[in-house]
C-alpha positions as CSV (number, residue, x, y, z in Angstrom):
1,X,0.0,-0.1,-0.4
2,X,2.9,2.3,1.3
3,X,4.9,1.4,-1.7
4,X,1.5,2.2,-4.2
5,X,1.2,6.0,-3.0
6,X,4.7,6.7,-3.4
7,X,4.7,6.0,-6.6
8,X,1.2,7.8,-6.8
9,X,3.1,11.0,-5.5
10,X,6.2,10.6,-7.5
11,X,4.2,10.4,-10.6
12,X,1.6,13.3,-9.6
13,X,5.4,15.4,-8.7
14,X,6.7,14.4,-11.9
15,X,4.2,15.3,-13.9
16,X,3.4,18.9,-12.0
17,X,6.9,19.8,-13.0
18,X,6.7,18.2,-16.5
19,X,3.6,20.6,-16.8
20,X,5.7,23.9,-15.9
21,X,8.5,22.7,-18.3
22,X,6.9,22.7,-21.7
23,X,9.3,23.6,-24.5
24,X,12.2,23.9,-21.8
25,X,15.7,24.0,-23.2
26,X,17.3,20.1,-23.0
27,X,19.5,20.0,-20.0
28,X,22.7,17.7,-19.6
29,X,22.1,15.3,-17.0
30,X,24.7,13.6,-15.0
31,X,22.6,10.3,-14.8
32,X,23.3,7.2,-16.9
33,X,19.9,6.0,-16.4
34,X,18.0,9.1,-17.7
35,X,17.7,9.7,-21.6
36,X,16.4,12.4,-24.1
37,X,14.3,9.2,-25.2
38,X,12.2,9.1,-22.0
39,X,8.9,10.5,-21.8
40,X,9.9,12.0,-18.3
41,X,13.1,13.4,-19.2
42,X,12.3,17.2,-19.2
43,X,10.7,16.8,-15.7
44,X,14.0,15.3,-14.5
45,X,15.8,17.8,-15.8
46,X,13.6,20.7,-14.3
47,X,13.5,19.2,-11.2
48,X,17.5,18.5,-11.0
49,X,18.0,22.0,-12.1
50,X,15.9,23.3,-9.3
51,X,17.2,21.6,-6.7
52,X,14.1,19.4,-5.7
53,X,15.6,16.2,-6.9
54,X,19.0,15.7,-7.2
55,X,19.0,11.5,-7.5
56,X,20.2,8.5,-6.0
57,X,24.2,9.1,-6.7
58,X,26.4,11.3,-9.3
59,X,25.5,9.0,-11.9
60,X,21.7,7.8,-11.5
61,X,18.8,9.3,-10.6
62,X,16.7,5.7,-10.3
63,X,13.4,6.8,-12.4
64,X,12.2,3.2,-11.3
65,X,13.4,2.9,-7.6
66,X,11.0,3.2,-4.5
67,X,11.1,6.7,-2.3
68,X,12.1,6.5,1.2
69,X,10.0,8.3,3.9
70,X,12.7,10.7,4.3
71,X,13.0,11.3,0.6
72,X,9.6,12.3,0.3
73,X,9.7,14.9,3.5
74,X,13.1,16.4,1.7
75,X,11.2,17.0,-1.5
76,X,7.8,18.2,-0.2
77,X,10.7,20.5,1.4
78,X,12.4,21.5,-1.3
79,X,8.8,22.0,-3.0
80,X,7.9,24.3,-0.3
81,X,10.9,26.3,-0.3
82,X,13.1,25.1,2.3
83,X,16.6,24.7,1.0
């Protein structure tokens, strides 16, 4: 149940960020698991550029992974403007 809620929350955040980034310039990301051909590329670019989501390591974003409660709290805090 928690996994489903986390997945829906992440999908909502990515969708919201994607809506803002329509027509955004392509960004060079350091992540090896996020390519321009992926449907979520623009949303990941926007989230990374604005420091909302920084990836799971220097080289991976893990778009298919699950989020921990701590990651969700951090994400919501960053979205609220707390840095």
